[in-house]
C-alpha positions, 0 to 999 in steps of 0.5 A: 579915351582908351585905345582899343584893344582890337577889332570890335574890342574896346574898353572904357574907364568908369571913373569911379568916385572920380578917381581914373583907372579903377573900374574898367568896362569891356565893350564888344561890338559887332554888326548886331550890337554890343556887349558889356563885360562888368558894367559897374555899379549904378553910381557909374551909369552916367559915365557908362551912357556917356562912353557908349555915346562917344563910341556911336552906341547907346544902351538900346544896342546892347545885346549882352551883359557878361558878368565875371561875378556879382560883387557890386563893383562889377555888376551892381548896375545890372538891374538898373541898365535892363530897363534901358536895354530891352534887347540885353541878355545877362550872362552869369555863373549859375551860383550868382544867378539867384542873387540877381533876381533876389538881391536881398542877400547880396545886399545884406552881405554888402552892407555888412562890409560897407555900412552907411557907405552903400548908397554913395558907392553903389547907388541903387541895386535893382532885381534882374528878371529871371527870364533875362538871365543866362546861367553859366555852368560851374562845371562845364566850359562853354562857348558863347557867341555875343555881339558877333564875338566868340567867347569862351567861358570857364568857371574861375572861383577863388576870389568869389564862388561865383566867379567866371572869366571869358576869353576871346580866342581871336583876339587872345584877350581873357577877361579875368575880373578879379582872378588876376588881382588889381594892377593900375594902368600906371605901373606893374604893381599887382595886388590881390583882392581877398575880401570876404566872404568866400575866399578859396586859395587852392581853387584860386590856384587852379582857376590861374591854371585854367586861365593860362591854359588859354595861352592869352596874350593879354589879361583884362582886369576889371581893376584895371584894363589890359595887361600883357605877359600873363605868366609874369603878372600871375607871378607877381600876383602869387608873390604878393598874396603869399606875403599877405597870407603869411602876414594875416596867419601870423596876425590871427595867432595874436590877442589883438582885436581884429579891427586893430589887426586889419587896420595895421594891415591897411596901413602898412600895405598903403605905406609900402605902395607909397614908397613903391610908387607915390601917395596918390597911387597908394590911395587909388589902389585903396579905392579899387580894393580896400586893404582892410577887407582884404585882411579880413577875407584872408582871416576868414579863410584861415579860420575856416580851414583851421578852426582852432585858430 
């Protein structure tokens, strides 16, 4: 069991695909019930229910489901959960909301990436009733009160156009989804997550600045958990992303096929991580964020801003 983050604040490991420290769900607890931040995919619902039970709660106690964005590793279970959370409201970026109500385009996009692995990875993906959704503005910051906690919200695009981050000012914790990348609990290795289709590097810089303007004490990453020293963390993040950027920019000038380039990139990143940590850690990072997809997302970004490439 993880250590609580503070009064009424906790998180748990969804043990995605049997691998620890890959997907974390935040838990807010108050007198009127609980709220979940990024409940994960349907394939981990049994673990989510068990974790709630261990903390004296159940899905019937859920009053809010706060999504940083609608990617399936963060939000895929939302529609399934609502059938068992009769009092829950879903909070999501206004651009993402329609794709929860009608997930057909979301599923089509994900299927282009994951193909026959969709069911094994994510399980069922059910629509979310429109009347259960509270849309969050792309342009105006807001403050929510959820499960007895004040929660500040700001749009943080870059990883995804429909990304938001949540800040609990009383605790000094910012729940940042994928905006601060991946960093497993076992070490200080910070990796970007740059899958297609809508990576936006200038927007990502501005999003990081907005998060740091909150002056948080802790960044909470869905992949994985709490990390202190936010400015050091983001410095490590940008250093790695700039290196990946240079690599991908150089790659797309070559005549090699994209398939060969992204496989080489993924292999090189895995080997680098294995040298810095261990083979087991490198493979766990690869589960948390596919490196070939990160190459693909950066290549798509550069080809969009430089159509001649």
